[in-house]
N, C-alpha and C positions, 0 to 999 in steps of 0.2 A: 736553230728554234729554241734554246731555251730559254733565248732572251725576250722573245713575243712576252707585251702583257695585254695581255687581254681585258683590261680597261678599258681599251683603246674602243672595246666594242663596244662601248658604253654610250659614246655619244649617237654613233648613227641608229641604235635599237631606242634614245630616245624619239630624237626625230620624227621614226618612223611610227610608233605608237602618238607622237606627235600630231603629226600628218592625219592616222587615221580617229582620231578626238574630232580633228577640226573638222571633217570631211563629215562626218559620222554628226555633230554639232549641225554643220548646215542644211545635212537632210531632214534630221528633227528640227528645220528652221530656231534656231536658238541659235542668234549665232550677238548675244547679250555675252557667252561665255568667253567668245576672245575680246581684246582688247590689244589696238595691235600697241600701242608704245608701254604701254603695262609688259607686254607677252613681250617683246624685244628688251625690256625691264629683267627681267627676270630671270630669262635666258643669258643675258652679260653675265651675271651674276651666278647662276651655272658655269658660265664655262672657267669663269676665273676660280670655284672654287673646282672643279677639278682638273684645271691646271696647279694650283699651287699646296694640292693634296698629290700631286705627284711626290714634289721634294720633303715632306712628312708624314706622308702616309706610312712609307718606310719605319719611323723613327716609333709614331703608334705602335706598332706591330714589334719591334723590338724594346717597344718597353713591357710588353707584357708578359715578354721571354725572358724577359729580366728578372719582373717578379714574379713571376709561374717557377724559374731555376731558386729564386734564393727565398723568398720573401711565402713561397705557399702554406698554407694550414693545413689542407687535408692531400695526398693524391684523389683521389680522382679519376677511374677507368672512363673509357669508352667504351657503351652500347648503347642499347637501343633508350634505356630508361634514361642514363643520362643525357641525352640528348632534346627529350622530353622536356628536361628536366630546364637544361641551360634553356630553351627557347623563352620556357619562363621567369627565369633570375633574368637572362635579359629586357625582354619586357616593362619586368618590375623594379630594375633599375632607370631604364629606358620612361617609366612613370614618375620616377622620383629627379629626375634627371632635367626631363620638362617642366613639372610642373615647378620646381625651382626656379628653371629661366623665365616664367614668368611673374616668380613674386621673389627675386632678389636681384638690383637692380643690375648690378654687374653684369651676371646671367645676363639677363634677359636684353644687356645690350650686344652682345653674340646672338640673339633670337631675333628679337627683333623686326631683323631681314627678313624670315621666312613669314613672315606678315605682313609684308608692308602690303602686299599687293591689295586688290582691288576688285580683282579677278579670281576664281577658282575651278582650276585646270591644273592639264599637266603641267604647264609650267612653269604653275605656283615650286611646284615640288622642286624646281630646281635653286632652287632659295635658301640655298645653303653656305653659310663660309666658312670661311677655315679658322673661323675664331671659335663659330658654335664648333665643330670637328675637332679641336681643341680641349675645349671646354666636358662634352662629353665623350671624349676618349678619358679622361681625365675619375669618370663615372665607372667606364665599363671596364677602370683598370681593379677595382671589386670583384670581374670574372676569377681573371687568374692568381688574382691573390687567393679567393676560396682555393683555388685549386683546378678549375676547368681549363685544360686542356689547350695550347694560346693557339694553335693552327683549329681549333673547333670555334674557340670564338667567333676568330675573324670571319669561318667560314659566317656560323650565323646571326654575325650582323653583315655582312653582306646580303643573307635573306630578309635582311628584317629591314636592310635598306630597301631590296625591291618589292616589297608588300607595300609596305611604306607610299613607297612612289604611283602605286596603283591605285590611294583611298585620294586622291586629288583632281576630283575631276565630279564633276556637277551630274554626266551619263548617266549611270545609277541612279537608281531614287532610294530610295526607301528600303530594304533589305526587315524586316520586323524579327525575324524569326533567330535570326547571324546573328543579328544583333546582339543577343545573349550573350555570345561567348564575342563577335570580330567585333572591331573595329571595323567599319565602312565607310565606302566616302559622304552618305549620309553623316552618322555622324561624328567623322572629321571633320565633318564640312562646318557643322557647329564648331568647332575651335578658333576655328577661323573668322568665325561672325563676328561681328561688334555691338551687335546688338546686350544690352546691359540683361536680358537676362540667359545666353549663353556666354559670360564671358566668364573668363578660367574652367574649362571646362570640356571633358574630355582627351583627358593629356595620356590614354593609354595609344601603343603603336599596332600591336596586332591585336593587343585583345582589352574586351570591356568592362573587364571584374574587378580589375583597380582602380575604377574610377569607380564602379560601383560600390566594392567595399568602401574604398574614402570617400563614401558620399561628392563627388567628380562629375557621375554621367548626368549627361541633360543630355534627349530625347529631341531629333527632330520634330517642331512646330509648325510656325511657319518659316516661311521661306527664310534665309539668312538673307541679311547686309553682311558683305565681305572686307577684310580687310582693317587700320585701326580703327579706333575711337576716335581720335584725334588724325586726318592721313598725313602722309609726310606729302612738300607742294615739292615735290622734287623728283625727278628721275634721274639728278645725279648718281654715274655707278661710286662716285668717292665716296658724297653724300648721305647715300642710304644707307654704305656698309659703317660710318664714321660719326653721323651726328648722335645717337644714343650716346657714343662716347665725350659729346661738349655739353652736352645736357648733363650726361653727371655731373662733369668738371668746375661747368654753370653752379649748380645744383651746394657745391663742394665748395666753390668759393664765397655761397653768399651763408654757408653753416656760422653757426658758434660754437666753441668745443670741439670736443673729440666724440661727445655719443651723440650734437646732431652732425660733424665730418663722417663720422663711418654710415648714419644710416643713409647720407646724400648718395654710398656706395654700394654699401650691403642692407640700402629698405629693402622697402614694395614703390615698384614702379608708378601706384595709385597713389600714395604721396608725392610724385614729381611735381613741379609746379608748375600749372603749363600754362604761363607763358613763358617759359624760358627757351619752347622750341619757335616762336613766333619770331623774339628777339634774334634766335640765332640765322633761323633762315634771312632776315634781312638784313643782317650782319655780311653774310654771307653770300648773301647776291641769289641762295637758293630761291624760283621759283616756275610753278608751270608755267608752260603755254595755252597763246588760250583759248579753251574748253572748245569755243567752233571752229577755231582752224588744226591744223597738221603740216607735215612735210608734203613739199609736191614731189620730191624727187627722193621718194622715200627707193629707189634699187637700190641708192648707194651705201643704205645705211646694211639694204640686205648683205651685200656682194659683201662683207665687212666682216657682218657675225657670220657669214656662210663660210670665207676664206680662214678663218678663226679655227670656226668648228674643221673644219680639214687641214687645217697643220695639228690642231690639240690632238687630234686624229692619231695620225701620221707622229707625230710626239711622240704619248702615249706608248701606239707601237715599237720605237724606237729608244726611248727613255733611258736602257739600264746600257744603253749602244753609247752614246752625248761624253762629248766634256763637256768640264763644268760651262768652258765657255759659251757653247753649245743652247745650253742649255737655259741659260741667265739669256742670251740672243733672242729666244725663242717668247721665256717668260718675258721679256721684257717690250719686244713687236706687242703681244701680243693685250697686255696688260694699257698699252699704247693705247691699243685702238679699242678695248672694252671703253676707255674713258671717254676716247673719241666719242663717241656709238650714243653715251649718257649726253657729253655737251651737242653731241646732231638732236638731240628728240627735246634738247632746250632753247636751240637758235643758240648757243654761246660763239663770238662770233674767233673768241679767243684759239676755239680747239682748227684753227687754223696752226698758228702755231703748232700742234702734235702731228700735224704732216709732214712739215718740216722736220720735226725731232725724229720722225718712223724714219723716214728718208734719209738721214740722217749718219741715225741708228744701224740702217739695212747696205750702206756705204760702206761704211767704217766695217762691218766685218767683214761682209767680202774682200777687200785690201786689205786686211787682214790677214781673211786666211789661203791671199795668195801673196802676201808677203809683201805688200806697197803700201807700210804705213808714213813712205816721205810724199807720199799724194792726200792722207789723210784729208788735208784744206782745200782740196778740189772741189769736191762737192759741195762742199757751203761755202763756195766762193760764186763755185755756178749757182745755187741759187737767191744767191745775194744780188749779186746781177742779175737774175732775171726776172727777180723782187722790183727793183728798179728798175728794168727797164718796160715791162708789161700791167706791170700794176696786179699782179699774181690775187691777193688777197680779196681786192674788192670785187674782181672777179667771181672769184670762189664763194667769197658768200650771197655773190647775186643768184648765183647761179646752185648749191646747196643746201641753202638755206631760204628758199622761196616756198611761197605758205600758201593754201588753199584750201577753201572752207568745208568744212566738214557734211556731207549729201544729212 
């Protein structure tokens, strides 16, 4: 039983709280809290982060131990007062990581994905990318460097992350007396707002006094409008992850001289040329579907997300027992499925070929496991034959990509 990875229970717990939030929103007659396409997009990104993090989390923890064992400044013991100091230090480091994530292009490229969502609920909390996890790990290396024991740091980061999850909801109103010390959903909702008066405010994750000290605190006044000031015109899984890196590169190409090129990478997102994103969206054909229509055959998308969640949960549970081939197989299948879900939301016809890729990977994997490598060509031949005989591509698109008007 020593191989059990208790992080496997994070996904079922997430969906349990999400279900409760959804039911409570219905009971309070707040249907605007959830948007079908946006929620699916948020969950897809959360699944990808949990998946990829399995491969890199161990490296993060090893880095903490490496720094602590070889470079720590102090020998900090473990007691109640140190735990209190650690939770304050963790949130202080988070404040500056988070603030720089909004003030430096290179860091914003990793963090912007968390702010794409135009809804604010538990699914928005899932919008964390592995790029963001890597960046903030670099900041948190300060803690073992100072002398906090890595086991304490890792425990505190889990607590810190769990707390921030519950601040992503609209179902809890203002609790003014609590907001003098702690971040509440109202306080964090301001951080996700695109209203001018709310921009670049409330960076703290657990405590509000860092924002009060450094002049970035803003309490909720008018109801905020969530998302980016210039909304992303795509639900594409890949585009949401990489669009801002393309924007930085485009600005870098336009810049003249070392200073301007440096500012393109490490300057402020506020100075990003606003004509770049529309040009790139047109170039890469990224565009949201008709806002007055949605997919009729949504169950197919639900099935794919459900299977991804189930496979990820089992995969996490047995991760330490699997060989590298098994891990790469699950990684590729889930990522292809998530890309497929984004393409489905946008009615992209090329998603049909991802279906073939998924089938080919599955059959190749099982043939390899059964030591039947000489038959690798058989599934491919069958797929080509069936496609030519029955024109499955057209049938698939006619069924899966059907649209219906919004009510």
